[in-house]
N, C-alpha and C positions, 0 to 999 in steps of 0.2 A: 751963324749961332743962334740965330732965331728960330730956324728952322728945327735945330737939335732941341731948343728949349720948347718949342710946340710940340714935338715928338715927345719929349720927357714929360711934359704937363697930361698929353693925351695918354701914355703909358701909365701914369701916376693914377689919372681917372679911371683907366681900365682896372689897375689893380685894386681901387678903392671900390669900384663897383663889384668886382669878382670876389673882394673880401666881404661885401655887404650880403652878397647872394650865397655865399658859402655859409655866412652865419646863419642867416635865415633857414636856409635848408637843414643845417644842423639842428637848429632849434626845433623844426618841425620833426624830424626825426626822433629827437630827445622825447619831445612830447606824444608821437606816437610810441615810442617805446615804454613810456611811463604808463601809457593807457593800458598797453597791452600787460605789462607785468602787473596790473592792478585786477585784471579779469580773474575771476574766482574759477579755478579749474577744480571741479569734483574731484572729490579723495576715491579713489580706485574702489575701495572697500567698499563706501557708501553707495557707490554707484552699482555695485555688483549686488549689493542688498537690496537695492530701490527696484534694479530689475529684476532680482528674483521674487520679491514682492509682487510685482506686477504680472510676472509669469504665472504666479501661484493665483493669483487674481483671475486672469483671463482664464486659466483652466478650469476654474470653479464656475465661471460664467459658460464657458462651453459645456462642460458637465451639466449644469442647471437647464441650459436650453436644450440639451439633447434629451434628457430626462422628461423636461415638458413637451416635447414633440412626441416620444414615445407613448407619455401618459394619454396624451391624446388619441393616439392613433389605437391604444389598447382599449380607452373607454370607449369608443366609436365601436370596436371590435365586440366587446362585452354588451354593449347595448343592442347591435344587431343580433348577437346571439340569444340575447334574453327575448327579443321581439320573435324571432325564430321558434323558440321554445313556447313562449305563449300562444301562439299560433297553433301549433301542432298539439296542445293539451286540451283535451275535450272533456270537460266535468271538473269535479271537485277531487282531488286526490283523497285515498282513505286514510286512517290513522297511523296504519303501519308503513304505509308508503310515505307519510308525513316524516315518520321518525328516519326513516331511510333517507329522504330528502336533507333533512338537517343534519345526517351523519355525512352525505355526499358533499353538502356546503361547507362544513367543518373541513374536510378533506382538500375539497377545492380551494378553501381560504388558505391552509396551509401551503399547499401546493403553489398557490398564488403568491404568496410571502417569499417561498423560497425563489421562485422565478424572478421575482422583483430585484431580490437581492443579486441574482446572479446577472440581472440587466444592468444593475448599477456598476457592477465590477466591469462588465463588458462595455459599457459607456465610458468608465474611465481609459479603459484600454483603447476604444475606439479614437477618444480625445487625444491620446498619447501617439496613436499611430498617424492621425491627421497632421498632428504638429511635426512628426518625423518625416511625412510625405511632402510637407512643405519646405522642409531643409534640405531633403534629398533634391527637390527641383532647384533649390538656389545652389546647392553643392554641385550639380550638374552645369549649372551656368558658369561658376566660378572655375569648374574645370576647363570648360571651354574656353573663356577667358586667359587663363594660365596657358593653355595648350597653343592658343593664337598667338600671345605675346611672345612666347618661346620658339615656337615653330617647330613644336612636337606634337605627336599624336595624342588624344584625350586618352589612350590605354597607358600612354608614358607619365602621366602626369602625377598619379598615386606614387609612384617610385621617387619623383623628383621633389614632392612637397617637402621631405624634412631636410634635403638640401637646400632649398630655396628658403625655407624659414630659418635655417641656421645663417645663410648669409644676410637676410633681412636684419636678423637681430645683432650681428656682428657689426654690421654696418651703422644700427641705430645706436650701439653701446658706444662705438668709436666716436660717433657724433659726425661723420663723414658725410653720412646720407648718402652714400654711393655703394652699390653692389656690383661686385665684380664676381669671377667665378661663375657657377652654373647659371645664373640667370644673366649674368653677360654675356657668357658663350651661347646660351639658347637664342639671344638676340642679335648674335653676331658681334659683340661686342668686347668679345674675350680677350684682346688683345691691348691691354692697358686702358681701355674707353671703359666707361661704366653707365649705370643708369640711375638718375637721381631719384631719390625715393621722396616724394613729397608728403 
């Protein structure tokens, strides 16, 4: 009888300890959940607006830097040519050559203004092309990542992207976080198993 009583006391002590530990863990989880629910997640529209604004600002900075570099190069070239012309001219120009010189300067100024406008437009196109080149490098990296994870060739990735995206969206919308179908089959998991999307 004594042994049974001692065993019951020990069991009661263990159960009490287990209840206290469970309550502590539950309180900790509730506190962490409360902290996570109070984290402000930026509105998708606000984030898009912010990123668009940042992109426009960075594009303007790139264009400005490119124009400054081109201006310096152009200024150095003009200075060098002026120096060359001053070295080749011997004596003072006559009055008729001075008026011809003024006309030539005006024509050159108009041509320069037109070329500068063209240069600015080409600078904008160059900045856009450089941005796209950066994206294509990342695109190639993403293709290699998808190809490696799905066990397909890089050339087959473009055809699979719509299916993979649809599978991910369906998995996200259902709240399961598991992707079957195309991605699962590509990873050898098409037989009821899935990939957890984090």
